[in-house]
mmCIF file of the N, C-alpha and C atoms, coordinates in Angstrom:
data_MODEL
# 
_entry.id   MODEL 
# 
loop_
_atom_site.group_PDB 
_atom_site.id 
_atom_site.type_symbol 
_atom_site.label_atom_id 
_atom_site.label_alt_id 
_atom_site.label_comp_id 
_atom_site.label_asym_id 
_atom_site.label_entity_id 
_atom_site.label_seq_id 
_atom_site.pdbx_PDB_ins_code 
_atom_site.Cartn_x 
_atom_site.Cartn_y 
_atom_site.Cartn_z 
_atom_site.occupancy 
_atom_site.B_iso_or_equiv 
_atom_site.pdbx_formal_charge 
_atom_site.auth_seq_id 
_atom_site.auth_comp_id 
_atom_site.auth_asym_id 
_atom_site.auth_atom_id 
_atom_site.pdbx_PDB_model_num 
ATOM 1   N N  . MET A 1 1  ? 15.087  11.250 -18.122 1.00 0.00 ? 1  MET A N  1 
ATOM 2   C CA . MET A 1 1  ? 13.962  11.298 -16.810 1.00 0.00 ? 1  MET A CA 1 
ATOM 3   C C  . MET A 1 1  ? 13.226  10.241 -17.224 1.00 0.00 ? 1  MET A C  1 
ATOM 4   N N  . PHE A 1 2  ? 13.147  9.541  -15.650 1.00 0.00 ? 2  PHE A N  1 
ATOM 5   C CA . PHE A 1 2  ? 12.513  8.241  -15.770 1.00 0.00 ? 2  PHE A CA 1 
ATOM 6   C C  . PHE A 1 2  ? 10.856  8.510  -15.698 1.00 0.00 ? 2  PHE A C  1 
ATOM 7   N N  . GLY A 1 3  ? 10.119  7.536  -16.215 1.00 0.00 ? 3  GLY A N  1 
ATOM 8   C CA . GLY A 1 3  ? 8.741   7.464  -15.691 1.00 0.00 ? 3  GLY A CA 1 
ATOM 9   C C  . GLY A 1 3  ? 8.305   7.237  -14.197 1.00 0.00 ? 3  GLY A C  1 
ATOM 10  N N  . LEU A 1 4  ? 7.020   6.961  -14.246 1.00 0.00 ? 4  LEU A N  1 
ATOM 11  C CA . LEU A 1 4  ? 6.534   6.103  -12.527 1.00 0.00 ? 4  LEU A CA 1 
ATOM 12  C C  . LEU A 1 4  ? 7.275   5.089  -12.723 1.00 0.00 ? 4  LEU A C  1 
ATOM 13  N N  . PRO A 1 5  ? 7.549   3.936  -11.297 1.00 0.00 ? 5  PRO A N  1 
ATOM 14  C CA . PRO A 1 5  ? 7.744   2.994  -11.287 1.00 0.00 ? 5  PRO A CA 1 
ATOM 15  C C  . PRO A 1 5  ? 7.070   1.904  -11.556 1.00 0.00 ? 5  PRO A C  1 
ATOM 16  N N  . GLY A 1 6  ? 7.382   1.017  -12.448 1.00 0.00 ? 6  GLY A N  1 
ATOM 17  C CA . GLY A 1 6  ? 6.732   -0.747 -12.295 1.00 0.00 ? 6  GLY A CA 1 
ATOM 18  C C  . GLY A 1 6  ? 5.101   -0.840 -12.329 1.00 0.00 ? 6  GLY A C  1 
ATOM 19  N N  . TRP A 1 7  ? 4.449   -1.297 -11.571 1.00 0.00 ? 7  TRP A N  1 
ATOM 20  C CA . TRP A 1 7  ? 3.095   -1.445 -11.774 1.00 0.00 ? 7  TRP A CA 1 
ATOM 21  C C  . TRP A 1 7  ? 2.468   -0.009 -11.941 1.00 0.00 ? 7  TRP A C  1 
ATOM 22  N N  . ILE A 1 8  ? 2.798   0.501  -11.093 1.00 0.00 ? 8  ILE A N  1 
ATOM 23  C CA . ILE A 1 8  ? 2.063   1.794  -10.819 1.00 0.00 ? 8  ILE A CA 1 
ATOM 24  C C  . ILE A 1 8  ? 2.116   2.909  -12.289 1.00 0.00 ? 8  ILE A C  1 
ATOM 25  N N  . ALA A 1 9  ? 3.001   2.690  -13.057 1.00 0.00 ? 9  ALA A N  1 
ATOM 26  C CA . ALA A 1 9  ? 2.557   3.173  -14.676 1.00 0.00 ? 9  ALA A CA 1 
ATOM 27  C C  . ALA A 1 9  ? 1.915   2.366  -15.550 1.00 0.00 ? 9  ALA A C  1 
ATOM 28  N N  . LEU A 1 10 ? 2.166   1.038  -15.162 1.00 0.00 ? 10 LEU A N  1 
ATOM 29  C CA . LEU A 1 10 ? 1.202   0.281  -15.934 1.00 0.00 ? 10 LEU A CA 1 
ATOM 30  C C  . LEU A 1 10 ? -0.121  0.009  -15.800 1.00 0.00 ? 10 LEU A C  1 
ATOM 31  N N  . ALA A 1 11 ? -0.850  -0.040 -14.786 1.00 0.00 ? 11 ALA A N  1 
ATOM 32  C CA . ALA A 1 11 ? -1.886  0.335  -14.114 1.00 0.00 ? 11 ALA A CA 1 
ATOM 33  C C  . ALA A 1 11 ? -2.938  1.201  -14.914 1.00 0.00 ? 11 ALA A C  1 
ATOM 34  N N  . PRO A 1 12 ? -2.678  2.337  -15.170 1.00 0.00 ? 12 PRO A N  1 
ATOM 35  C CA . PRO A 1 12 ? -3.873  3.186  -16.161 1.00 0.00 ? 12 PRO A CA 1 
ATOM 36  C C  . PRO A 1 12 ? -4.181  2.355  -17.165 1.00 0.00 ? 12 PRO A C  1 
ATOM 37  N N  . LEU A 1 13 ? -3.193  2.052  -17.860 1.00 0.00 ? 13 LEU A N  1 
ATOM 38  C CA . LEU A 1 13 ? -3.369  1.186  -19.546 1.00 0.00 ? 13 LEU A CA 1 
ATOM 39  C C  . LEU A 1 13 ? -3.913  0.352  -19.499 1.00 0.00 ? 13 LEU A C  1 
ATOM 40  N N  . VAL A 1 14 ? -3.656  -0.753 -18.084 1.00 0.00 ? 14 VAL A N  1 
ATOM 41  C CA . VAL A 1 14 ? -3.907  -2.204 -18.259 1.00 0.00 ? 14 VAL A CA 1 
ATOM 42  C C  . VAL A 1 14 ? -5.721  -2.116 -18.189 1.00 0.00 ? 14 VAL A C  1 
ATOM 43  N N  . LEU A 1 15 ? -6.101  -1.113 -17.075 1.00 0.00 ? 15 LEU A N  1 
ATOM 44  C CA . LEU A 1 15 ? -7.565  -0.543 -16.510 1.00 0.00 ? 15 LEU A CA 1 
ATOM 45  C C  . LEU A 1 15 ? -7.904  -0.171 -17.520 1.00 0.00 ? 15 LEU A C  1 
ATOM 46  N N  . ALA A 1 16 ? -7.694  0.617  -18.515 1.00 0.00 ? 16 ALA A N  1 
ATOM 47  C CA . ALA A 1 16 ? -8.284  1.587  -19.745 1.00 0.00 ? 16 ALA A CA 1 
ATOM 48  C C  . ALA A 1 16 ? -8.229  0.237  -21.019 1.00 0.00 ? 16 ALA A C  1 
ATOM 49  N N  . LEU A 1 17 ? -7.693  -0.491 -20.964 1.00 0.00 ? 17 LEU A N  1 
ATOM 50  C CA . LEU A 1 17 ? -7.580  -1.308 -22.316 1.00 0.00 ? 17 LEU A CA 1 
ATOM 51  C C  . LEU A 1 17 ? -8.777  -2.079 -22.745 1.00 0.00 ? 17 LEU A C  1 
ATOM 52  N N  . PRO A 1 18 ? -9.768  -2.714 -22.010 1.00 0.00 ? 18 PRO A N  1 
ATOM 53  C CA . PRO A 1 18 ? -10.631 -2.632 -22.426 1.00 0.00 ? 18 PRO A CA 1 
ATOM 54  C C  . PRO A 1 18 ? -12.092 -1.796 -23.099 1.00 0.00 ? 18 PRO A C  1 
ATOM 55  N N  . TRP A 1 19 ? -11.932 -1.053 -21.863 1.00 0.00 ? 19 TRP A N  1 
ATOM 56  C CA . TRP A 1 19 ? -12.830 0.378  -22.403 1.00 0.00 ? 19 TRP A CA 1 
ATOM 57  C C  . TRP A 1 19 ? -12.086 1.151  -24.004 1.00 0.00 ? 19 TRP A C  1 
ATOM 58  N N  . LEU A 1 20 ? -10.387 1.031  -24.059 1.00 0.00 ? 20 LEU A N  1 
ATOM 59  C CA . LEU A 1 20 ? -10.069 1.819  -24.929 1.00 0.00 ? 20 LEU A CA 1 
ATOM 60  C C  . LEU A 1 20 ? -10.872 1.002  -26.264 1.00 0.00 ? 20 LEU A C  1 
ATOM 61  N N  . LEU A 1 21 ? -10.418 -1.089 -25.913 1.00 0.00 ? 21 LEU A N  1 
ATOM 62  C CA . LEU A 1 21 ? -10.925 -1.272 -27.204 1.00 0.00 ? 21 LEU A CA 1 
ATOM 63  C C  . LEU A 1 21 ? -12.578 -1.543 -27.473 1.00 0.00 ? 21 LEU A C  1 
ATOM 64  N N  . ARG A 1 22 ? -13.346 -1.535 -26.279 1.00 0.00 ? 22 ARG A N  1 
ATOM 65  C CA . ARG A 1 22 ? -14.336 -1.636 -26.140 1.00 0.00 ? 22 ARG A CA 1 
ATOM 66  C C  . ARG A 1 22 ? -15.433 -0.114 -27.498 1.00 0.00 ? 22 ARG A C  1 
ATOM 67  N N  . SER A 1 23 ? -14.475 1.081  -27.070 1.00 0.00 ? 23 SER A N  1 
ATOM 68  C CA . SER A 1 23 ? -14.624 2.077  -28.166 1.00 0.00 ? 23 SER A CA 1 
ATOM 69  C C  . SER A 1 23 ? -14.387 2.152  -29.124 1.00 0.00 ? 23 SER A C  1 
ATOM 70  N N  . ALA A 1 24 ? -12.783 1.950  -29.632 1.00 0.00 ? 24 ALA A N  1 
ATOM 71  C CA . ALA A 1 24 ? -12.417 1.279  -30.774 1.00 0.00 ? 24 ALA A CA 1 
ATOM 72  C C  . ALA A 1 24 ? -13.920 0.267  -31.783 1.00 0.00 ? 24 ALA A C  1 
ATOM 73  N N  . ARG A 1 25 ? -14.313 -0.507 -31.284 1.00 0.00 ? 25 ARG A N  1 
ATOM 74  C CA . ARG A 1 25 ? -14.800 -1.246 -31.699 1.00 0.00 ? 25 ARG A CA 1 
ATOM 75  C C  . ARG A 1 25 ? -16.768 -0.702 -31.962 1.00 0.00 ? 25 ARG A C  1 
ATOM 76  N N  . ALA A 1 26 ? -16.824 0.123  -31.314 1.00 0.00 ? 26 ALA A N  1 
ATOM 77  C CA . ALA A 1 26 ? -18.268 1.155  -31.614 1.00 0.00 ? 26 ALA A CA 1 
ATOM 78  C C  . ALA A 1 26 ? -17.469 2.309  -32.759 1.00 0.00 ? 26 ALA A C  1 
ATOM 79  N N  . GLY A 1 27 ? -16.017 2.147  -33.083 1.00 0.00 ? 27 GLY A N  1 
ATOM 80  C CA . GLY A 1 27 ? -16.305 3.375  -34.488 1.00 0.00 ? 27 GLY A CA 1 
ATOM 81  C C  . GLY A 1 27 ? -15.807 4.776  -33.844 1.00 0.00 ? 27 GLY A C  1 
ATOM 82  N N  . ARG A 1 28 ? -15.073 4.601  -32.421 1.00 0.00 ? 28 ARG A N  1 
ATOM 83  C CA . ARG A 1 28 ? -14.745 5.573  -32.250 1.00 0.00 ? 28 ARG A CA 1 
ATOM 84  C C  . ARG A 1 28 ? -13.173 5.521  -31.215 1.00 0.00 ? 28 ARG A C  1 
ATOM 85  N N  . PRO A 1 29 ? -12.480 5.411  -32.262 1.00 0.00 ? 29 PRO A N  1 
ATOM 86  C CA . PRO A 1 29 ? -11.104 4.907  -31.261 1.00 0.00 ? 29 PRO A CA 1 
ATOM 87  C C  . PRO A 1 29 ? -10.315 6.024  -30.863 1.00 0.00 ? 29 PRO A C  1 
ATOM 88  N N  . ARG A 1 30 ? -9.798  6.009  -29.515 1.00 0.00 ? 30 ARG A N  1 
ATOM 89  C CA . ARG A 1 30 ? -9.317  6.993  -28.692 1.00 0.00 ? 30 ARG A CA 1 
ATOM 90  C C  . ARG A 1 30 ? -7.628  6.804  -28.815 1.00 0.00 ? 30 ARG A C  1 
ATOM 91  N N  . LEU A 1 31 ? -7.135  7.654  -30.031 1.00 0.00 ? 31 LEU A N  1 
ATOM 92  C CA . LEU A 1 31 ? -5.808  7.252  -30.321 1.00 0.00 ? 31 LEU A CA 1 
ATOM 93  C C  . LEU A 1 31 ? -4.979  8.192  -29.484 1.00 0.00 ? 31 LEU A C  1 
ATOM 94  N N  . GLY A 1 32 ? -5.834  9.351  -29.212 1.00 0.00 ? 32 GLY A N  1 
ATOM 95  C CA . GLY A 1 32 ? -4.774  10.035 -27.927 1.00 0.00 ? 32 GLY A CA 1 
ATOM 96  C C  . GLY A 1 32 ? -4.585  9.707  -27.008 1.00 0.00 ? 32 GLY A C  1 
ATOM 97  N N  . LEU A 1 33 ? -5.870  9.603  -26.671 1.00 0.00 ? 33 LEU A N  1 
ATOM 98  C CA . LEU A 1 33 ? -5.941  8.718  -25.311 1.00 0.00 ? 33 LEU A CA 1 
ATOM 99  C C  . LEU A 1 33 ? -4.817  7.376  -24.464 1.00 0.00 ? 33 LEU A C  1 
ATOM 100 N N  . ALA A 1 34 ? -5.278  6.777  -25.831 1.00 0.00 ? 34 ALA A N  1 
ATOM 101 C CA . ALA A 1 34 ? -4.286  5.761  -25.739 1.00 0.00 ? 34 ALA A CA 1 
ATOM 102 C C  . ALA A 1 34 ? -2.797  6.310  -26.069 1.00 0.00 ? 34 ALA A C  1 
ATOM 103 N N  . ALA A 1 35 ? -2.507  6.838  -26.877 1.00 0.00 ? 35 ALA A N  1 
ATOM 104 C CA . ALA A 1 35 ? -0.901  7.003  -27.063 1.00 0.00 ? 35 ALA A CA 1 
ATOM 105 C C  . ALA A 1 35 ? -0.515  7.853  -25.570 1.00 0.00 ? 35 ALA A C  1 
ATOM 106 N N  . ALA A 1 36 ? -1.410  8.535  -25.001 1.00 0.00 ? 36 ALA A N  1 
ATOM 107 C CA . ALA A 1 36 ? -0.917  9.448  -23.868 1.00 0.00 ? 36 ALA A CA 1 
ATOM 108 C C  . ALA A 1 36 ? -0.448  8.651  -22.935 1.00 0.00 ? 36 ALA A C  1 
ATOM 109 N N  . LEU A 1 37 ? -1.302  7.410  -22.898 1.00 0.00 ? 37 LEU A N  1 
ATOM 110 C CA . LEU A 1 37 ? -1.813  6.158  -21.483 1.00 0.00 ? 37 LEU A CA 1 
ATOM 111 C C  . LEU A 1 37 ? -0.157  5.595  -21.893 1.00 0.00 ? 37 LEU A C  1 
ATOM 112 N N  . VAL A 1 38 ? 0.211   5.499  -22.813 1.00 0.00 ? 38 VAL A N  1 
ATOM 113 C CA . VAL A 1 38 ? 1.605   4.692  -23.328 1.00 0.00 ? 38 VAL A CA 1 
ATOM 114 C C  . VAL A 1 38 ? 2.632   5.448  -22.951 1.00 0.00 ? 38 VAL A C  1 
ATOM 115 N N  . LEU A 1 39 ? 2.692   6.810  -22.844 1.00 0.00 ? 39 LEU A N  1 
ATOM 116 C CA . LEU A 1 39 ? 3.512   7.775  -22.299 1.00 0.00 ? 39 LEU A CA 1 
ATOM 117 C C  . LEU A 1 39 ? 3.644   7.436  -20.825 1.00 0.00 ? 39 LEU A C  1 
ATOM 118 N N  . VAL A 1 40 ? 2.444   7.611  -20.165 1.00 0.00 ? 40 VAL A N  1 
ATOM 119 C CA . VAL A 1 40 ? 2.710   7.220  -18.896 1.00 0.00 ? 40 VAL A CA 1 
ATOM 120 C C  . VAL A 1 40 ? 2.597   6.466  -18.471 1.00 0.00 ? 40 VAL A C  1 
ATOM 121 N N  . ALA A 1 41 ? 2.876   5.177  -19.249 1.00 0.00 ? 41 ALA A N  1 
ATOM 122 C CA . ALA A 1 41 ? 3.240   3.982  -18.793 1.00 0.00 ? 41 ALA A CA 1 
ATOM 123 C C  . ALA A 1 41 ? 4.573   3.055  -18.872 1.00 0.00 ? 41 ALA A C  1 
ATOM 124 N N  . SER A 1 42 ? 5.266   4.234  -19.984 1.00 0.00 ? 42 SER A N  1 
ATOM 125 C CA . SER A 1 42 ? 6.511   3.970  -20.517 1.00 0.00 ? 42 SER A CA 1 
ATOM 126 C C  . SER A 1 42 ? 7.703   3.948  -19.550 1.00 0.00 ? 42 SER A C  1 
ATOM 127 N N  . PRO A 1 43 ? 8.398   3.293  -19.058 1.00 0.00 ? 43 PRO A N  1 
ATOM 128 C CA . PRO A 1 43 ? 9.330   3.301  -17.720 1.00 0.00 ? 43 PRO A CA 1 
ATOM 129 C C  . PRO A 1 43 ? 10.720  4.426  -18.257 1.00 0.00 ? 43 PRO A C  1 
ATOM 130 N N  . TRP A 1 44 ? 10.643  4.307  -19.775 1.00 0.00 ? 44 TRP A N  1 
ATOM 131 C CA . TRP A 1 44 ? 11.598  5.432  -20.073 1.00 0.00 ? 44 TRP A CA 1 
ATOM 132 C C  . TRP A 1 44 ? 11.168  6.674  -20.748 1.00 0.00 ? 44 TRP A C  1 
ATOM 133 N N  . LEU A 1 45 ? 11.322  8.296  -20.096 1.00 0.00 ? 45 LEU A N  1 
ATOM 134 C CA . LEU A 1 45 ? 10.713  8.665  -20.856 1.00 0.00 ? 45 LEU A CA 1 
ATOM 135 C C  . LEU A 1 45 ? 11.312  9.991  -21.448 1.00 0.00 ? 45 LEU A C  1 
ATOM 136 N N  . LEU A 1 46 ? 11.334  10.055 -22.410 1.00 0.00 ? 46 LEU A N  1 
ATOM 137 C CA . LEU A 1 46 ? 12.197  11.276 -23.120 1.00 0.00 ? 46 LEU A CA 1 
ATOM 138 C C  . LEU A 1 46 ? 10.953  12.670 -23.816 1.00 0.00 ? 46 LEU A C  1 
ATOM 139 N N  . PRO A 1 47 ? 11.265  13.668 -23.460 1.00 0.00 ? 47 PRO A N  1 
ATOM 140 C CA . PRO A 1 47 ? 10.097  15.221 -23.964 1.00 0.00 ? 47 PRO A CA 1 
ATOM 141 C C  . PRO A 1 47 ? 9.974   15.063 -25.158 1.00 0.00 ? 47 PRO A C  1 
ATOM 142 N N  . TRP A 1 48 ? 10.407  14.518 -26.272 1.00 0.00 ? 48 TRP A N  1 
ATOM 143 C CA . TRP A 1 48 ? 10.001  14.538 -27.615 1.00 0.00 ? 48 TRP A CA 1 
ATOM 144 C C  . TRP A 1 48 ? 9.196   13.389 -27.579 1.00 0.00 ? 48 TRP A C  1 
ATOM 145 N N  . TYR A 1 49 ? 8.966   12.567 -26.448 1.00 0.00 ? 49 TYR A N  1 
ATOM 146 C CA . TYR A 1 49 ? 7.894   11.230 -27.021 1.00 0.00 ? 49 TYR A CA 1 
ATOM 147 C C  . TYR A 1 49 ? 6.111   12.158 -26.898 1.00 0.00 ? 49 TYR A C  1 
ATOM 148 N N  . ALA A 1 50 ? 6.399   13.249 -26.130 1.00 0.00 ? 50 ALA A N  1 
ATOM 149 C CA . ALA A 1 50 ? 4.676   14.218 -26.389 1.00 0.00 ? 50 ALA A CA 1 
ATOM 150 C C  . ALA A 1 50 ? 4.656   14.184 -27.810 1.00 0.00 ? 50 ALA A C  1 
ATOM 151 N N  . VAL A 1 51 ? 5.526   14.578 -28.760 1.00 0.00 ? 51 VAL A N  1 
ATOM 152 C CA . VAL A 1 51 ? 4.838   15.029 -29.922 1.00 0.00 ? 51 VAL A CA 1 
ATOM 153 C C  . VAL A 1 51 ? 4.238   13.444 -30.476 1.00 0.00 ? 51 VAL A C  1 
ATOM 154 N N  . TRP A 1 52 ? 4.058   12.721 -30.209 1.00 0.00 ? 52 TRP A N  1 
ATOM 155 C CA . TRP A 1 52 ? 3.229   11.494 -30.326 1.00 0.00 ? 52 TRP A CA 1 
ATOM 156 C C  . TRP A 1 52 ? 1.909   11.958 -29.646 1.00 0.00 ? 52 TRP A C  1 
ATOM 157 N N  . ALA A 1 53 ? 1.743   11.904 -29.020 1.00 0.00 ? 53 ALA A N  1 
ATOM 158 C CA . ALA A 1 53 ? 0.405   12.913 -27.905 1.00 0.00 ? 53 ALA A CA 1 
ATOM 159 C C  . ALA A 1 53 ? -0.082  13.474 -28.514 1.00 0.00 ? 53 ALA A C  1 
ATOM 160 N N  . VAL A 1 54 ? 0.557   14.434 -28.243 1.00 0.00 ? 54 VAL A N  1 
ATOM 161 C CA . VAL A 1 54 ? -0.129  15.602 -29.135 1.00 0.00 ? 54 VAL A CA 1 
ATOM 162 C C  . VAL A 1 54 ? -1.237  15.840 -29.903 1.00 0.00 ? 54 VAL A C  1 
ATOM 163 N N  . PRO A 1 55 ? -0.662  15.402 -31.211 1.00 0.00 ? 55 PRO A N  1 
ATOM 164 C CA . PRO A 1 55 ? -1.726  15.333 -32.835 1.00 0.00 ? 55 PRO A CA 1 
ATOM 165 C C  . PRO A 1 55 ? -2.644  14.497 -32.341 1.00 0.00 ? 55 PRO A C  1 
ATOM 166 N N  . LEU A 1 56 ? -2.287  13.535 -31.873 1.00 0.00 ? 56 LEU A N  1 
ATOM 167 C CA . LEU A 1 56 ? -3.912  12.389 -31.774 1.00 0.00 ? 56 LEU A CA 1 
ATOM 168 C C  . LEU A 1 56 ? -4.781  13.030 -30.880 1.00 0.00 ? 56 LEU A C  1 
ATOM 169 N N  . ALA A 1 57 ? -4.247  13.749 -30.066 1.00 0.00 ? 57 ALA A N  1 
ATOM 170 C CA . ALA A 1 57 ? -5.764  14.313 -28.744 1.00 0.00 ? 57 ALA A CA 1 
ATOM 171 C C  . ALA A 1 57 ? -6.025  15.057 -29.734 1.00 0.00 ? 57 ALA A C  1 
ATOM 172 N N  . ALA A 1 58 ? -5.251  16.386 -30.721 1.00 0.00 ? 58 ALA A N  1 
ATOM 173 C CA . ALA A 1 58 ? -6.098  17.226 -31.014 1.00 0.00 ? 58 ALA A CA 1 
ATOM 174 C C  . ALA A 1 58 ? -7.318  16.538 -32.058 1.00 0.00 ? 58 ALA A C  1 
ATOM 175 N N  . LEU A 1 59 ? -6.762  15.606 -32.512 1.00 0.00 ? 59 LEU A N  1 
ATOM 176 C CA . LEU A 1 59 ? -7.764  15.117 -33.837 1.00 0.00 ? 59 LEU A CA 1 
ATOM 177 C C  . LEU A 1 59 ? -8.837  14.312 -32.831 1.00 0.00 ? 59 LEU A C  1 
ATOM 178 N N  . ASP A 1 60 ? -8.598  13.768 -31.736 1.00 0.00 ? 60 ASP A N  1 
ATOM 179 C CA . ASP A 1 60 ? -9.640  12.815 -31.499 1.00 0.00 ? 60 ASP A CA 1 
ATOM 180 C C  . ASP A 1 60 ? -10.631 14.168 -30.653 1.00 0.00 ? 60 ASP A C  1 
ATOM 181 N N  . GLU A 1 61 ? -10.804 15.466 -30.765 1.00 0.00 ? 61 GLU A N  1 
ATOM 182 C CA . GLU A 1 61 ? -11.244 16.189 -29.804 1.00 0.00 ? 61 GLU A CA 1 
ATOM 183 C C  . GLU A 1 61 ? -11.905 15.557 -28.502 1.00 0.00 ? 61 GLU A C  1 
ATOM 184 N N  . ASP A 1 62 ? -11.484 15.142 -28.243 1.00 0.00 ? 62 ASP A N  1 
ATOM 185 C CA . ASP A 1 62 ? -11.740 13.991 -26.884 1.00 0.00 ? 62 ASP A CA 1 
ATOM 186 C C  . ASP A 1 62 ? -10.980 15.042 -25.406 1.00 0.00 ? 62 ASP A C  1 
ATOM 187 N N  . ARG A 1 63 ? -11.777 15.626 -24.380 1.00 0.00 ? 63 ARG A N  1 
ATOM 188 C CA . ARG A 1 63 ? -11.320 16.692 -23.622 1.00 0.00 ? 63 ARG A CA 1 
ATOM 189 C C  . ARG A 1 63 ? -10.018 15.821 -22.657 1.00 0.00 ? 63 ARG A C  1 
ATOM 190 N N  . GLY A 1 64 ? -10.544 14.509 -22.349 1.00 0.00 ? 64 GLY A N  1 
ATOM 191 C CA . GLY A 1 64 ? -10.095 13.904 -21.342 1.00 0.00 ? 64 GLY A CA 1 
ATOM 192 C C  . GLY A 1 64 ? -8.688  13.420 -21.743 1.00 0.00 ? 64 GLY A C  1 
ATOM 193 N N  . ALA A 1 65 ? -8.363  13.407 -23.529 1.00 0.00 ? 65 ALA A N  1 
ATOM 194 C CA . ALA A 1 65 ? -7.306  12.995 -23.810 1.00 0.00 ? 65 ALA A CA 1 
ATOM 195 C C  . ALA A 1 65 ? -6.641  14.913 -23.810 1.00 0.00 ? 65 ALA A C  1 
ATOM 196 N N  . TRP A 1 66 ? -7.120  15.368 -23.979 1.00 0.00 ? 66 TRP A N  1 
ATOM 197 C CA . TRP A 1 66 ? -6.237  16.741 -24.496 1.00 0.00 ? 66 TRP A CA 1 
ATOM 198 C C  . TRP A 1 66 ? -5.514  16.642 -22.473 1.00 0.00 ? 66 TRP A C  1 
ATOM 199 N N  . LEU A 1 67 ? -6.743  16.386 -22.005 1.00 0.00 ? 67 LEU A N  1 
ATOM 200 C CA . LEU A 1 67 ? -6.220  17.258 -20.237 1.00 0.00 ? 67 LEU A CA 1 
ATOM 201 C C  . LEU A 1 67 ? -4.836  16.128 -20.016 1.00 0.00 ? 67 LEU A C  1 
ATOM 202 N N  . LEU A 1 68 ? -4.899  15.179 -20.423 1.00 0.00 ? 68 LEU A N  1 
ATOM 203 C CA . LEU A 1 68 ? -4.060  13.636 -20.086 1.00 0.00 ? 68 LEU A CA 1 
ATOM 204 C C  . LEU A 1 68 ? -2.731  14.418 -20.451 1.00 0.00 ? 68 LEU A C  1 
ATOM 205 N N  . THR A 1 69 ? -3.384  14.670 -22.042 1.00 0.00 ? 69 THR A N  1 
ATOM 206 C CA . THR A 1 69 ? -2.211  15.001 -22.765 1.00 0.00 ? 69 THR A CA 1 
ATOM 207 C C  . THR A 1 69 ? -1.035  16.334 -22.142 1.00 0.00 ? 69 THR A C  1 
ATOM 208 N N  . LEU A 1 70 ? -1.376  17.467 -21.968 1.00 0.00 ? 70 LEU A N  1 
ATOM 209 C CA . LEU A 1 70 ? -1.340  18.354 -21.159 1.00 0.00 ? 70 LEU A CA 1 
ATOM 210 C C  . LEU A 1 70 ? -0.496  18.340 -19.812 1.00 0.00 ? 70 LEU A C  1 
ATOM 211 N N  . ALA A 1 71 ? -1.296  17.537 -18.993 1.00 0.00 ? 71 ALA A N  1 
ATOM 212 C CA . ALA A 1 71 ? -0.789  16.948 -17.792 1.00 0.00 ? 71 ALA A CA 1 
ATOM 213 C C  . ALA A 1 71 ? 1.509   15.792 -18.457 1.00 0.00 ? 71 ALA A C  1 
ATOM 214 N N  . VAL A 1 72 ? 1.021   15.515 -19.141 1.00 0.00 ? 72 VAL A N  1 
ATOM 215 C CA . VAL A 1 72 ? 2.149   14.618 -19.303 1.00 0.00 ? 72 VAL A CA 1 
ATOM 216 C C  . VAL A 1 72 ? 3.530   15.410 -19.779 1.00 0.00 ? 72 VAL A C  1 
ATOM 217 N N  . CYS A 1 73 ? 2.772   16.870 -20.784 1.00 0.00 ? 73 CYS A N  1 
ATOM 218 C CA . CYS A 1 73 ? 3.135   17.696 -21.572 1.00 0.00 ? 73 CYS A CA 1 
ATOM 219 C C  . CYS A 1 73 ? 3.875   18.903 -20.220 1.00 0.00 ? 73 CYS A C  1 
ATOM 220 N N  . ALA A 1 74 ? 3.986   19.207 -19.562 1.00 0.00 ? 74 ALA A N  1 
ATOM 221 C CA . ALA A 1 74 ? 3.922   19.566 -18.020 1.00 0.00 ? 74 ALA A CA 1 
ATOM 222 C C  . ALA A 1 74 ? 4.722   18.637 -17.613 1.00 0.00 ? 74 ALA A C  1 
ATOM 223 N N  . TYR A 1 75 ? 4.722   17.680 -17.368 1.00 0.00 ? 75 TYR A N  1 
ATOM 224 C CA . TYR A 1 75 ? 5.684   16.497 -16.653 1.00 0.00 ? 75 TYR A CA 1 
ATOM 225 C C  . TYR A 1 75 ? 6.838   16.743 -17.079 1.00 0.00 ? 75 TYR A C  1 
ATOM 226 N N  . LEU A 1 76 ? 7.088   16.725 -18.688 1.00 0.00 ? 76 LEU A N  1 
ATOM 227 C CA . LEU A 1 76 ? 8.381   17.014 -19.328 1.00 0.00 ? 76 LEU A CA 1 
ATOM 228 C C  . LEU A 1 76 ? 9.229   17.951 -19.586 1.00 0.00 ? 76 LEU A C  1 
ATOM 229 N N  . LEU A 1 77 ? 8.034   19.071 -19.069 1.00 0.00 ? 77 LEU A N  1 
ATOM 230 C CA . LEU A 1 77 ? 8.825   20.400 -19.556 1.00 0.00 ? 77 LEU A CA 1 
ATOM 231 C C  . LEU A 1 77 ? 9.681   20.798 -18.849 1.00 0.00 ? 77 LEU A C  1 
ATOM 232 N N  . PRO A 1 78 ? 10.056  20.780 -17.862 1.00 0.00 ? 78 PRO A N  1 
ATOM 233 C CA . PRO A 1 78 ? 11.749  20.554 -16.894 1.00 0.00 ? 78 PRO A CA 1 
ATOM 234 C C  . PRO A 1 78 ? 12.658  19.876 -17.914 1.00 0.00 ? 78 PRO A C  1 
ATOM 235 N N  . ASP A 1 79 ? 12.163  19.175 -18.115 1.00 0.00 ? 79 ASP A N  1 
ATOM 236 C CA . ASP A 1 79 ? 13.808  17.742 -18.980 1.00 0.00 ? 79 ASP A CA 1 
ATOM 237 C C  . ASP A 1 79 ? 13.976  18.282 -20.038 1.00 0.00 ? 79 ASP A C  1 
ATOM 238 N N  . ARG A 1 80 ? 13.782  19.810 -20.502 1.00 0.00 ? 80 ARG A N  1 
ATOM 239 C CA . ARG A 1 80 ? 14.035  19.732 -22.035 1.00 0.00 ? 80 ARG A CA 1 
ATOM 240 C C  . ARG A 1 80 ? 15.752  20.285 -21.838 1.00 0.00 ? 80 ARG A C  1 
ATOM 241 N N  . VAL A 1 81 ? 15.990  20.438 -23.173 1.00 0.00 ? 81 VAL A N  1 
ATOM 242 C CA . VAL A 1 81 ? 17.378  20.280 -23.262 1.00 0.00 ? 81 VAL A CA 1 
ATOM 243 C C  . VAL A 1 81 ? 18.126  22.374 -23.032 1.00 0.00 ? 81 VAL A C  1 
ATOM 244 N N  . PRO A 1 82 ? 18.133  22.304 -22.268 1.00 0.00 ? 82 PRO A N  1 
ATOM 245 C CA . PRO A 1 82 ? 18.808  23.780 -22.154 1.00 0.00 ? 82 PRO A CA 1 
ATOM 246 C C  . PRO A 1 82 ? 19.484  24.570 -23.677 1.00 0.00 ? 82 PRO A C  1 
ATOM 247 N N  . ILE A 1 83 ? 19.378  25.600 -24.043 1.00 0.00 ? 83 ILE A N  1 
ATOM 248 C CA . ILE A 1 83 ? 19.737  26.390 -25.320 1.00 0.00 ? 83 ILE A CA 1 
ATOM 249 C C  . ILE A 1 83 ? 20.965  27.810 -24.401 1.00 0.00 ? 83 ILE A C  1 
# 
């Protein structure tokens, strides 16, 4: 399953990068949000990639990371392996 095309997929990560760096310097790294943004920016997206973002978002206790990770999981849900 392909992700979003080119600069459209990379834009949220590039725009959020200074804010993520500032937050990390202040002592609050937002790993779940960063992982979810990397998934959104990925040109090739497989369902098991969501495994990277889900535990990090759960540990962050950040509602924005939870919602973005949930949206990525919902986007990847139809691309499951049929049993």
